[in-house]
PLY file of the C-alpha trace (Angstrom):
ply
format ascii 1.0
element vertex 69
property float x
property float y
property float z
element edge 68
property int vertex1
property int vertex2
end_header
-4.26 -8.03 -13.30
-6.40 -5.12 -13.65
-10.52 -5.63 -12.82
-11.50 -3.42 -15.74
-9.20 -2.01 -18.42
-9.93 0.42 -21.19
-7.83 2.64 -23.68
-8.76 6.17 -24.42
-6.37 8.07 -26.62
-3.50 5.62 -25.92
-3.68 5.99 -22.11
-4.88 2.87 -20.61
-6.76 3.20 -17.41
-7.62 0.63 -15.47
-9.00 -0.65 -12.04
-7.58 -2.90 -9.57
-9.49 -2.72 -6.64
-12.36 -4.93 -5.87
-14.24 -2.78 -3.31
-13.29 1.12 -3.18
-12.48 2.01 -6.99
-9.70 4.01 -8.02
-8.17 4.01 -11.63
-4.71 3.86 -12.45
-3.29 5.74 -15.72
-0.43 4.82 -18.08
0.84 6.55 -20.88
0.83 5.33 -24.21
3.36 2.74 -25.24
3.90 2.08 -21.22
3.52 0.31 -18.45
4.25 3.10 -16.18
1.72 4.47 -14.06
1.11 8.10 -13.85
1.77 9.39 -10.55
-1.73 11.57 -10.14
-1.01 11.92 -6.37
-4.42 13.78 -5.13
-6.02 13.33 -8.35
-6.03 10.21 -8.73
-9.75 9.33 -9.96
-11.83 7.43 -7.12
-15.25 6.42 -6.91
-17.09 4.88 -4.35
-18.67 1.35 -4.48
-22.43 2.75 -4.67
-20.93 4.86 -7.65
-19.57 2.27 -9.47
-16.33 1.11 -11.37
-17.81 2.98 -14.28
-17.84 6.31 -12.78
-14.18 6.01 -11.99
-13.16 5.04 -15.60
-15.22 8.64 -16.41
-13.41 10.55 -13.67
-10.07 9.27 -15.31
-10.77 9.92 -19.17
-11.79 13.46 -17.74
-8.01 13.49 -16.38
-6.62 12.40 -19.43
-8.71 14.98 -21.65
-6.95 17.40 -19.45
-3.36 16.51 -19.87
-1.29 18.32 -22.50
-0.55 16.64 -25.54
2.15 13.99 -25.32
2.19 13.98 -21.14
3.68 10.93 -19.56
3.86 11.80 -16.32
0 1
1 2
2 3
3 4
4 5
5 6
6 7
7 8
8 9
9 10
10 11
11 12
12 13
13 14
14 15
15 16
16 17
17 18
18 19
19 20
20 21
21 22
22 23
23 24
24 25
25 26
26 27
27 28
28 29
29 30
30 31
31 32
32 33
33 34
34 35
35 36
36 37
37 38
38 39
39 40
40 41
41 42
42 43
43 44
44 45
45 46
46 47
47 48
48 49
49 50
50 51
51 52
52 53
53 54
54 55
55 56
56 57
57 58
58 59
59 60
60 61
61 62
62 63
63 64
64 65
65 66
66 67
67 68
């Protein structure tokens, strides 16, 4: 179960880690996680999970229309 789950432009952004925050992004209509490799959004515990979600949102903004990984 995700710790935090938000949707933006149809993409789901979720944080699963309780300590070090990293987000996964799923394309619209899918449960498949987009493999972002080294671009996977991360944040330290001090920065917090909302910073991680903001970084994930910025990544979604930069994806081409209809991108599904």
